[in-house]
N, C-alpha and C positions, 0 to 999 in steps of 0.2 A: 398774331401778326408776324412774329419772328419766324414761325414755322412756314407761314405762307410765303415769306420772302425766300426761304431755303428751297421750297418747291419750285418757285418761279425761276430761281437761278439754276437749279438742277435741270429743269426742262429746257431753259435757254441754252445751257451748256451742251446738253445732249443733242440739240438740233443745229447749233451754230458751230460746228466743229471745223478746225483748220484743215486745209488740205494735207494729205499724209503721203509718206513715201513708201508705204506698203499697202497692198490691196485691202481696202475696207478696214484700215487700221483706226477704228472708231474708239475714242477714249471711253472707257466704261464709266457709268454714272457715279459709282462709288469712289473712283479716283478723282473725279471732278469735284466731289463734295467732301473731301477729307475722310472718306470711308465711313461716313456717318448717315448715309441716306436711308438705308433699309434698317431702321431701328424700331419700327412699329408697324402695326397693321395700317395705320393712316398713311405711312410712307408708301406702302405697297399699292394701296388704292389710288393715291395721287399719281403714281407711276403708270398705272393702268389707264387712267384718264389722259395722261400726257401722251401715251402711245397712240390712243385713239385720235387725239387732236393732231398729232404729227401725221398720221395716216390721212386724215381728212385734209390736211394741208396740201397733199398731192392732188386731191380732187378740186380743191378750192383755188388752185393757182391758175386754172385755165377752164375752158368749157369742156371739161374732161368727159363727162358722161355722153354727151352728144357726139363729140369728135371720135371717141374710141368705140362706142357701142351702138350708134344709131345711123350715122350719115354715110358711111363708106360704101354702102351698097346702092346709093343713088336714089332712094325714095324721096329725099328732101330737096327742094329747090328754094333759092333765095328770091325775095321780092325786091326787084331793083328800085321800086318807087319808095321803099321804106327809108327811114332816117339813116343817113350814112350808108346807103345801099351798097356801094362797092365793097365795103368791109364785111358785109354779110355773105358775099359770094363765096366765102371759104367753104360753105356747106356743099357747093357744087364741085369745088376742087377736091374735097374729101370724097364726094360721090363718084369721082373719076379715079380715085385712089392715087392721086397725084400728090403724094406727100412731099416730094422734092420741091414742088412749087409752093405748097402750103408753108414749108419751113424756110423758104428763101427769104433773104432780107428785103427790106423796102416794100413789103406788101401792105395794102391798106388795112389788113387785119392783124398787124403785128402786135397790137396791144392785147390780143387774146393769149399771147405767150404759149403758143402751141409747142414751141421748141422744148418746153419743160417736160412734156410727155416723154421725150426721148431720154431723160436723165433718171436713172433708177436709184440714185444715191439716197433719196428720202426713204424709199422702201427698205433699203439695207440698214438705214439707221433705226427704223422701227424694228426690224428683225434682230439687230444687235441688242437693242434695249430689252426685247422679249427674252432673248437668250440669257442675258445677264440676270433678269428677274427670276427666271426659272432656276438658274444656278443658285441664286441667293436663297430662294425658297427651299431648295433641297438642303442647303446648309442649315437653314432655320432662321426665322425672323421673330424676335420677341413679340408676344401678344397675338400671334397668328396660330389659331387652332389647327388641328389636322384636317378637319373638314374645310376650313377656309384655305388652307394651303393647297388642297386639291382643286378648289374652285379657282384660286388665283393662278395656279399653274395652267389650268384649262383655258382661262382667259388669255394668258400670254401665248400659249400654243395656238389658240385661234387666230390672234392678230398676226403672228409671224407667218402662219400658213396662208392667211388671207393675202398677205403681201406677196408671197410666192405665187399664189394663184393669179393675182393681178398681173404680175410680171410675166408669167408664162403666156397669158393671153395677149400681152402686148409685144413681147420680144421673142417668144419661143423658148429656146434653150437658155438657161441662166445658171450662174454659180449657186451652189447650195451648201449651207453649213448651219449647224445648230450649236456649236460650242460658243461659250460666253465671250471669250476674249480673242476672237479670230483675227488674224492679220496676214496669214499665208496667202500668196497669190494662187488663185484657182482658175481653171478653165470653165467654160460654160458646160453644163451637164444636160444631157438629153431631157427634154421637158417631160416626157412620160415617166422617166425615172424619178425626176424631181417630184412630180405629183404623187407617185406611188409612195415615196418617202413621206410626203406631207400627209397622205391618207393614214399611213401607219402611225405617224406622230399624233394625229388627232384622235385616233382610236385609243391610244394610250391614255389620253387625258380627258376625253369627252364625258365619261361617266362621273367625273368629279364636279361637273357643272350642274347647276339646277336646271330643271326644265323651264322654269320661268321665275319671276321675282314677285314677292308679295308687295313690294314697294312699286307702285305704278310708274314712278319716275324712272325706274331702271329697265322697264320692259323694252326690249329691242335695242336699248342703248348699251347695256353691258352684255357681253357674250353669254349665251345660254347653251344648254345641250342641243336645243333646236338650231342655234346658229352653227354649231359644230357639225351637226348632221347635214344641214343645208350645204355647207362648204364641201363636205365629203361627197355628197351627191353630185354637186357641180363638177368637182375634180374628176370623179369617175366618168361622168358623161363626156367631159373633154377628152379623157384618155380613150374612151370608146371610139372616138372619131379618128384617133391617130395611132392606135394600137389595134388594128383590125383583127389579128389572130386571137386576141383576148377580149374582144368586144363583149361577148356574152357574159363574161365574168363581171365586167364593169356594169353592164345593164342589170344583172341580178343583184349586185350589191346596192345599186341605186334604188331598185324596186324594194329591196328589204328595208333599207334605211327610210325610204319614203313611207312605207307602211308603219314602221316604228314611230315615225314622227306623227302620223295621223292618229294612230292608236293611243298616243300619249294623252290626247284631249287637252293638251296644254295651250293650243292655239285654235283660232277660229276665223272663218271668213265673216267679216262684218257685212251687213246688208249694203247693197249698192247705194242706198239713200244716205248711208253714214260714211261715204267715201272721204268726206272732209276730215273725219276722225283718223282715218288710216294715213292720209298724206300729211296730216299735222304731226303724226309720230307718236310713238310709245303706245301703240294699240295692241290688241290681242292678235292681230294679224302680222305684226312685225317680228321677224326672226333676227335681223340685225340691220341697224341704220346708223347714220351719223345725224343725230338729232340737232335741229337748229331752231332757235326761237328768238324772236326780237325782244321778248320779255326778259331774256337773260343777257341781252346785249351781244348776241352772236353776230359776227360780221362775216357775211359771205361776199366774196368778190362778185361784183355786179354781173360779170360775164359767166359765172360758174353754173347757175341753175339752168336746166334745159328749158324751163318755162320762159326764160328770157327771150328765146327765139320765136315762140309761138303764142305770145300774148300781146294784146294791144289795149287801148283805152276801152273801158274804165279799169281794167286789171293792171295796166301799166300806165304810169304818168311820167312827165306831163303830157297832156293830150297832143300838143303840137308836134311832138317827136314820136308819138305812139298811136297814130291814127290807124295804122295797119301793122300787121305782124312782120317781123323781119324775114320769116321763112314759113314754108308750109309743106305738108306732105302731099305728094301728087294725088290728084283726084282718082286716077286709075288705080293707084295703090289702095286708097281709102275704100274704093268700091270693091276691091278684092277682099278687104278685111270685113267690111260691112255691106254686104250685097243686098240689103233691104230686109233681111229677116229681123225679127224682133230681138233687140239687144239694148238694154238700158245704158250700157256703156257709151253707145253712140250719142245719146242725148245728155248724159251726165258729164262725160269727159270732153265734149266738143261743143262748139257753138252750133247754131241751127244750120249753117252752111258747111256741112262736113265735107262736101265735095267741091269746095270753092275754087281750088286750083290757083289761088292767088293770096295776097296778103290779108284778105278778109277772113281767112282760116284762123281759127283759134283752138288750141288744145287746152281746155279748161281743167284737165286732170290735175294740173299743178297750180290752179288758181282758186281752190276751194276755200282757202283761208287767207285771202289777201288782206294785208294789214294797212295798205297804203292809204294815207289821208293827205289832204293838201296836194301839193304838186311835186313831191320828191320823186326822183327816179330810183325806184327800188323794186325788188322782186318780192313776191309772197314768201314768207319764211317757212316753206315746206321742209320736212325732213329729207335727207338724201338716203333713199331706200337702197339697201344692198341686197338683202334676201327677204322675201315676203312669202307667207304661207301659200298663197295661190300659185306662185311660181314653182314651188317645190311639189305641190300636188300635180301640176302639169308635167314636171320633170319625171316624177314617178310614173305618170301615165305614159309618157314617151318610152321609158325603159320597159314597161310592161308590154307595150305594143311591139317593141323590138323583139321581145321574148315570145311573141305570139299569144300573149294572154289578153286577147282583145276585149273580152267582157269586163274584166277588171279595169282595163285602161279606159273604156267608155264610161264606166261608172264614175271614175275620178274626173274625167273631162266634164261630165255633166254636173258634178259638184260645183265647179267653177262657173259653168254656164247658168246653173240655177241661181247662184248669187247675183249674176249679172242680169237676171230676169230675161235671159235669152232662150230661144228655142233650143231644145235638147238635141244632141247629136243622135241621129237615127240611121246613120249609114252603116256600111259594112266594116270589116276589119282590114287587115293587110295594109297596103300602101295608102289607100284612101284615108284610113284612120291616122296613119303616121303623118300624112300631109295636113290633115285637119288639126292635129295636136300642134304641129309647127305653127300654123296660122293662129291657133288659139293663144299660144305663147306670145306671138307677135301682137295680138290684140291686147291681151291682159297686161303685158309688161311694156307696152309702148312708152318710150321716153325714160325707161328705167335702166337702160344701158345693156340690154341682153341680146337685142336682135342681131347685130352683126356677128357676135360671137356664136350665136346659134347657127347662123348661115355657115360660118367657118367650120365648126365642129361636125355639122351634118353634111358638109361638102355641097350644100345647096348653092354656095357662092359660085360654083362652077356651072350653074344652069340659068339660062335666061328666063325660065319659068319663075324663078325666085329672086333674081337680082337684076337690077338695071346695070350694075357694074360686074360683069362676069369675068372671073379669073380663069385662065386656061389651066389645065393640069400642070403644065410646066411651070407657070408662074406661081401657082399654089405651092408646088413642091419646093420652089426656091424661096419661099417665104414672103410672097407679095402681100399676104394678109397681116404681116407683122408691122411694127413701127421700127424706124431706124433707132439705133442705140447711139447715144451721145459719145463722141470720141474720147471724152474724159475717162471712159471705162478702160482705155488702153494704157493709161498712165501707170507706170511702174508695175505693169502686169504683162509679162512676156507670153502668158498662156491665153490671153484674151483675144477674141475676134468679134467683129461687128456683123450685122446682118448684111450679107453680101448682095442681096437683091437691091438694097438701097445704096450700098457703096458703088454698085455698078450703074447707078442712074435710074433705078426703078423701072427697068424694062427687061 
């Protein structure tokens, strides 16, 4: 009990830090606990879980996945007849990329706390904790073997680089550091440079991580070598979209790591009939997730899960406030994804009226393990999936297609379609194949927070063929795809700047 109290106080202290007079002057955990926190293997493991909880806190404080990764290209519309209909209209404000209005005061959706997406402090607290842990492990922690040291360093490196990756996709350029006790004011660094440093950092530590865990409770929950490879692949593909002269280098590295991931045989695609196992979490398909379970008393903010917007009775209760879904994907868009060809995802992940074009639409992808009984207003306790094996297979296929290795790319696409019991891709290579892979990722990863970022990195966001909210080249180059940065980033940092597209009114 005494140790548990120490862990709780350490975690609280690391997350509830006072404002500081130097840039990111975060008090190190060892100072907060009398320099006695890292005295055992158990202390290290407790800190790894604390970092994961702190990271999930950024997702749990708002409707993060939908707001950042799904709605900003306009495919989703709100149902005005739903309960508290005006507050659900935020999806259409996001769909017009009107973040100024989204974040303005006195809006009916203010309880969603979208302004918290603009504050990067929580990510830097996670990064600081990871930096300190790696520093302590390098010095030596009693009871930690050399093998465990490498694993724990890999886990810490994964979480800090995941934080940088999330920030780059949200804000573009960000300050970068890895020293344990950083307090010096820094300017924002070019995002391609940041991700290249992150990639090099992960390569240094990834081989110390196990491919998977023998304890099924740890699968997907603790970072593995597959987690690190997935992150490296995603960072390479992001850079390929913004560092065009070196795009082939990024594509090749993504393809190589994707094939290493596949050849490891550490992960597998579960049959579509077993989808409930995947979304419940800790499956052989999970590469990294924030596991949630009502059985462990996990508390999700009601507005955080994406399923909250696309489920109604009997998957959401009480019935009188959930007779229809709060929002729906446009019928035109759903017809583009599912044009009538055989595909079990259409019947497994959606209700019978997949083209409803109103609040009768339901995305059952996140309702496979509903726990609701009685009349409580609660969401199913699905895991929050960050990287999944199917997504990385398709990312590898995309990289191979960009390199002109069409046959290999098609073989990988068909692995995912075979699992979906969908008709195999039988078309040609070139642009047709690249477009099909993009749509396949949109189908497979719908609701998992990747779609908008795929549009941005591939620049399809600038084409009406792919987006209802088209950005001009000028707006794209000025950062219209980013989020505003909270002005608290300017405090005591003369080198800091905000995202000028939003400072100038979002036009």
